[in-house]
C-alpha positions in Angstrom: 12.6 17.1 3.6 9.6 15.5 1.9 6.0 16.4 2.7 3.4 13.6 2.6 -0.1 14.8 2.0 -2.9 12.5 3.1 -4.3 10.8 6.2 -2.5 7.7 7.2 -5.7 5.7 7.2 -5.5 5.8 3.4 -2.8 4.6 1.0 -0.6 7.4 2.4 0.3 4.7 5.0 2.4 3.0 2.4 4.3 6.1 1.6 5.1 6.9 5.2 6.2 3.3 5.7 8.6 3.6 2.7 9.9 7.0 4.0 10.7 5.4 7.4 12.4 2.4 5.6 14.7 4.7 3.7 15.4 6.9 6.7 14.1 10.1 5.1 13.0 13.2 6.9 9.4 14.0 6.2 6.3 15.8 7.5 2.7 14.9 7.2 -0.2 17.1 6.1 -3.1 14.8 7.0 -5.7 16.1 4.5 -8.5 13.6 3.8 -9.5 12.5 0.3 -11.6 15.0 -1.7 -10.4 18.0 0.4 -10.7 21.1 -1.7 -7.0 22.0 -1.0 -6.0 18.9 -3.0 -7.3 20.3 -6.3 -4.1 22.3 -7.0 -2.0 19.2 -6.8 -4.3 16.4 -7.9 -7.5 17.1 -9.9 -8.9 13.8 -8.8 -8.7 14.9 -5.2 -7.0 11.7 -4.2 -4.3 11.1 -1.6 -1.4 10.4 -1.1 0.6 13.2 -2.7 4.3 13.5 -2.1 5.9 17.0 -2.3 9.6 16.8 -3.2 10.7 20.4 -3.6 8.4 22.0 -6.2 7.3 18.6 -7.5 4.1 16.9 -6.5 3.9 13.1 -7.1 0.6 11.2 -7.0 -0.4 7.6 -6.6 1.1 5.5 -3.8 2.7 2.9 -6.0 4.4 5.5 -8.2 5.6 7.4 -5.1 7.0 4.3 -3.4 8.8 3.2 -6.5 10.1 6.8 -7.0 11.5 6.8 -3.5 13.1 3.4 -3.9 14.7 4.4 -7.2 15.9 7.8 -5.9 17.4 6.5 -2.7 18.7 3.3 -4.3 17.0 1.1 -1.7 14.4 -1.7 -1.7 14.4 -2.1 -5.5 16.2 -3.9 -8.3 17.7 -1.9 -11.2 15.3 -0.9 -14.0 15.8 -3.2 -17.1 17.0 -6.2 -15.0 15.2 -9.5 -14.9 14.9 -9.1 -11.2 13.2 -5.8 -11.6 10.7 -7.4 -14.1 9.9 -10.0 -11.5 9.6 -7.3 -8.8 7.3 -5.3 -11.0 5.2 -8.4 -11.7 4.6 -8.7 -7.9 3.7 -5.0 -7.8 1.1 -5.4 -10.5 -0.2 -8.6 -8.8 -0.6 -6.7 -5.5 -2.6 -4.0 -7.2 -4.6 -6.0 -9.8 -5.4 -9.2 -8.0 -5.4 -8.3 -4.3 -5.9 -4.6 -3.7 -8.6 -4.3 -6.4 -11.0 -6.5 -4.4 -10.3 -4.6 -1.1 -10.9 -1.3 -2.8 -14.1 -2.4 -4.5 -15.5 -3.5 -1.1 -14.5 -0.1 0.4 -16.3 1.7 -2.4 -19.5 -0.3 -1.9 -19.2 0.2 1.9 -18.6 3.9 2.4 -17.0 5.6 -0.6 -19.8 5.6 -3.2 -23.1 7.4 -2.7 -25.4 5.1 -0.9 -27.7 4.7 -3.8 -24.9 3.4 -6.0 -23.6 0.8 -3.5 -24.2 -2.9 -4.3 -23.6 -5.0 -1.2 -23.8 -8.3 -3.1 -20.6 -7.4 -4.9 -18.7 -8.1 -1.7 -19.1 -11.8 -1.9 -17.6 -11.9 -5.4 -14.7 -9.8 -4.2 -14.0 -12.1 -1.3 -14.1 -15.1 -3.7 -11.5 -13.4 -5.9 -9.4 -12.3 -3.0 -9.2 -15.8 -1.6 -8.2 -17.1 -5.0 -5.5 -14.4 -5.3 -4.1 -15.3 -1.8 -3.9 -19.0 -2.8 -2.0 -18.1 -6.0 0.3 -15.8 -4.0 1.0 -18.6 -1.5 2.3 -20.7 -4.4 4.4 -17.8 -5.8 5.8 -16.9 -2.4 6.8 -20.4 -1.4 9.2 -20.3 1.6 10.9 -17.0 0.7 11.1 -14.3 3.4 10.0 -11.6 1.0 8.6 -11.8 -2.5 12.1 -11.2 -4.0 13.8 -13.6 -1.6 15.9 -12.1 1.2 15.5 -8.6 -0.3 12.7 -6.4 1.0 11.3 -4.4 -2.0 8.4 -2.1 -3.0 5.8 -4.8 -3.6 6.3 -6.0 0.0 5.0 -2.7 1.2 2.0 -2.9 -1.0 1.2 -6.4 0.0 1.8 -5.7 3.7 -0.6 -2.8 3.5 -3.2 -5.0 1.8 -2.8 -7.7 4.5 -3.5 -5.0 7.1 -6.4 -3.8 5.1 -7.8 -7.3 4.8 -7.5 -7.9 8.6 -9.4 -4.7 9.3 -12.4 -5.8 7.3 -12.3 -9.3 8.7 -10.8 -11.2 5.8 -8.3 -13.6 7.3 -5.3 -14.9 5.3 -6.0 -18.6 4.7 -2.5 -19.7 3.7 0.1 -20.3 6.5 3.1 -19.0 4.6 1.2 -15.9 3.7 0.2 -15.3 7.3 3.9 -15.8 8.3 5.0 -13.4 5.6 2.4 -10.7 6.7 3.7 -11.1 10.3 7.3 -10.5 9.2 6.2 -7.3 7.4 4.2 -5.9 10.3 7.1 -6.7 12.7 9.4 -4.4 10.8 10.5 -1.3 12.7 9.4 1.1 10.0 5.9 -0.5 9.9 5.6 0.0 13.6 6.7 3.6 13.3 4.1 4.2 10.7 1.3 2.8 12.9 2.5 5.0 15.7 2.5 8.1 13.4 -1.0 7.2 12.2 -2.3 7.1 15.7 -0.6 10.3 16.6 -1.9 12.2 13.6 -5.4 10.9 14.2 -5.3 12.2 17.8 -4.0 15.6 16.8 
């Protein structure tokens, strides 16, 4: 059994979603970011952290790819051209889309108030919209970024779409909206939402 450390209102959501997709048994220790107990596992005090036996793995992208590789699901083989394209979408999700969402979060509630620069949010929204327009062209009419195959970057992009919706940034491109709907309709996504709500009530 895996142990997922982190509240599911954070990027830990992605890891829980992947764990449900692969059908793994896991428990959740819903520690928030910067909790002192995290120091022994991650000096940056960030979540998520995945415990696999005695090992502790950090960073949601690394964890999701590790799980996909270990279980042989939702990924293409390392060294293949398909994996290169898959990894390109992973980097695009992190660099072009998530970076804008995270910067807005930092300047809304993460950074000390005296360091927040509200004006940066307009620039982030501009870059986010440009990234979504570029993604719409890359996605085309495919069901998922790699065609019919659901892979790791779909989880990252689905989480970003949910994040964008929560801060009031609609997806302007029709094919991207339809893609996001396919992701959130997946059973594993719905299970993760239910788990997040249950752990928040506990």
